[in-house]
N, C-alpha and C positions, 0 to 999 in steps of 0.2 A: 419387533419388540416384545417384551414379556412387562407381566402385570408386575408392576414395581412402585415405590413409594417414589413421588417427585422427589424427597428428598437424597434419593438417592442417584439419581441425574448427578452426572458431572457435565455443565456447559466449557463447551471453549469460547469465550469472550474475545473478538479479536475486529483490527478496523480490514475495510476492502484491500486486500491485495496481499494481507498478510498471512494465508496459508493455512486459515482457520477449517478451510474445507478438507485438506491434506492431511491436517494432523487429524479430526474425525476420522478420516479411512483409513489412518495407519494404527490408530487405537479400536477402531473397531475388527480390521484386519486382524491384530494381535490379539485380541482379547474373545474371538470366536471362532467357530469352523468355516466360517466364510473364506474360503480361498484368495488365493493372493492374487487379485485381478485389477491391470491395467486402468489409474480413471483420467489419464492424462488426455488432454486434447492439444492440438497441433500447436495453440498457443501457452503452454506448457501451465495453464490452470489444471484444477483437481475435479472440474462441473461435470465430469462423466460417473462422477460419483455421487450418490444424491443424495444419502445422509438425513439427517433432521435438521433442515434449516429454519431457524425460527423466524431470520429478519434482524429483528431490533426488540426493543423492551413490549412495544405492544404483542409483539408475535409470543414472546416469554412469559407477561401475564394473562393472554390467551392458553398459554400450554400449562401455567401452574393453575389458573383458577379451573380450565375445562377438562383436561387430558381425561380420557379413560384409561390409555394405558400410559408408563413412562418409558421411555429410552434410556438407554444409558450413555450415551453420549448425546449433546443438543448441538445446534453452535448460532451465535449470532453475533450481532456490534452491539456496542456497546453504548452508542450516540449515535445519532441522526438527526439532530437537529441543537442549532448553536443554542436555546434555552436548554438544553440536557447536560449533568455532570456526570461524568466520569464514574467520578470516585460514589458518588450518588446512588448511580445504577447499577453498580459490583453491590454494595450494599444490599440492596433492595435482591436481586439475585443470591445475594449468600444467608440473606433472611430463610431462604426456601431448600436451600440444598444444602449438603454439608461441607464439597468441596466444589471448587471450578477452576479452571484452565485460563489465564490469559495472557496471550502470545501479544509482543509488542516489540514494535520497532525498535532498533540503535541506530548509535550517528551514522554505523557503516551498510547499513542497510535503509536508509531514510529514503534515498532517490529510488533506489529497486522497490519497495512499497508503493512509492508513487505511481512509477511506471507500470505495475501492475496492474494497479486501481484506475490507472486508468484506459489500459488498453485490453483489460482480461476479461471482463465483470461487463461491459455493452459492447454490443459490434461497432459501436461507433460514440465514444466518450462525447465529443464536441456536440454531433447533434444531439444525444439526448439531452446531453445537461443545459445546454443553449438554449433549446426551443421548451424542457419542460420543468426547469429547475433555476434555472439565471436569470432569464427574458432576453430574448433580442433585442430589445429596445435600450439594452447597456449596451451593445454594440452600433446600432444606429446611432446614437445619442454622442457617442464618443470616436469615432472614425469616421474617414472619408470615404463612405459608400453609403449607395442609394439606399432609404427605406425599402425595404420588401425585398430585397437580395436574400433569394437563398441561403439557408445555413449551409449548407453544401458547396457553396461558392465563396463562401468568404476569403478571400487571401491569406496564404499560411502565414505571411508576417502580420497579420491582425491577430488570426488567433495567436500568435507565438504573445504578441506584447500584450494581450487582453491576458490569457494564464501568466503572465511574469508579475502582474497585479494581483488578480484575483488567487491561483492555486494554491500558492503557500499562504497566506495567512490562512485560506480554508483548510487546508489539511493541516495547519500547526490547530486551530481550533478544534476541529475534528478528533484529533487525536489528545491533544491536551497539554502537548510538546514541551517539559517531557514529564508526562505523567510519573514515572516511575520512581521521582526526585521526592514526591510528597505522598507516595499511596503506598502499602503494605499492607498486605492482612495473610497472618496465619491459616487463614481456610483457603488460600489463592496460591496456587502453583506458578509462576509468573517465568516464561518462555519469553528470551530473545531471539527476533527473528533468525539473525546471524547464528542461533546457539543451533536452533533446531536444525537449520541447513548445512553446518560444517562440522556437528557433532551430535549426529540422531540419538546415536548409543545412548550419551551421555544424556541429553532430551530427555531420552522416554525412560532413561534407569531414574531420573528425578521426577517425571511423572508417575511411575509405576510406583516408586515407593511414597511419596506423598500419599498417595490415593487409591492404593491398599489393591494395587491391579494382579490379576493372577493371568499368564500372556500362553495360549494355547498354540502358540507358534515360536520358534528363536526368533529371534531382533534379527541376526543373520538372513533369514528368510527373507527380508524385506528391502535388505542392501541394494540388491540389480535393482529394484523397481527407483528405491530412493538417488541411486547414479543416472538414472535415466529420467527423472524429474530434475536433477541439478543440472543434465546436457539440455533442457527445455528451458530453463529461465535465462533467460538474453539480456536481463537489464542487469547482471549481479556487479558488471564494473562500473555502472554511471557514478556512486557516490563519490568515489576515489578521480574516476576520469574526468568528471566535472569541477572538483576542489583541483587539479592538476594545470587544468584548462582556467581555473580562472588565477593563478597564481602564476601561469605563463602570460596572460597579460595585464597585470597590474604591477609585478615587478620588472625589473633592467634584468631578464636573464641572458644573457649571452646569444644560448643558443633558444630559436624559437620551437614550438611546440607543433606536431603535424597531426590531425584525425582524422584524417580522409579516409583509412579505409579502417575507421569504427564507426560502429552504428552511434548516433549521436541523435535520438528522440524527439520528437517535438516537445515531451515535457521538459528534458535536462538542458536542453536550446530556454524555453522560458524560465528555469532554473537559472540559468548563467546569468541570463538578462536582470531578474531578481538579486540575483547577491551581489552584483555589478553595481545595480543602484543603492544597495544597501551602503555599499564603499564608495558611493558621491559617483559613479558613471554610467554614463548613458548608451546605448548603442543608437547610432544612426541607421533605425529600422526599415523607414518606409521605402514599401516595393522589394525590403530585404526579404524572399520568400526562399530562396538560398541559404540556410547559415552559413557564414565561413567558416572554413577546414581546416587553420592553422592559426597560430598567435597571431603571425606577423599582420594577416589581411583583417581578424577581430581588432587588436590594436587598431589598424588604420582607422576605426570607424565608431570608437569610442571616442565621448569627452568629460570632459568635467562637468557634472549636472551643477560646481558652485561658480565656474569662472564661464561655464559654457565654450572652454578652447579645446581643444585637441590634446590629448596626454602625450 
């Protein structure tokens, strides 16, 4: 950190799982004499790099009001409760700084980001959120399990069904999907998640130009590390995969689809159940701990929630 005015700080604003830590590492690496040091953990996040994570608006306000020294880059989440407004919080941030960077998921990276949020932030999302945020009574009161059953013993099918009701609405609220339809600001560089992953050179050029940054290294110097980061992203195919699975089930495709050799994590399974419900179909999921691995099986256990008949 150097002695700077707060207004010269460039905050990186992002939702959990949207690569804000990675972008802070990139920008710090490219604008300082720091060597290119691998920031990645085995799960594919960049949490070996500490940087300056303010967490949320409370942390941002403390930084603005009490920091003795200002960092060139900081990072934080723009919304941590349902009563907050992302637009209002971004406006507050921009009232104190000249520029900010806002990373946002797009339609083809939605499940990538949600799976990241579920699997990369906490050691066990389920245990943490149910015990500390959601409350076990919501499980005990709505599913056939004994009150007092430890959270780590709740059957997978109940976890999946709970998430199919809870996770997507909660995430949509968290990111105010699709926030970019209604929000723009000339002080802010907006970067889509897939842009950051698939066009890193273009994304960095846009950030450099908008924010008046000077590179101390060639962008090419970070390309090998970027390729390593991409190779660690286990959930990159989930958006298209889940769309294909849903289509294969609700249409009369002549050829079935098999995904036995493709990882379909619990979040993606719950998304499929959620989307099928939105299409008026329910899964016969009682005791279904092992999710189907082909469209023929999945189609055989869903029924219309309007007629209660098999499709």
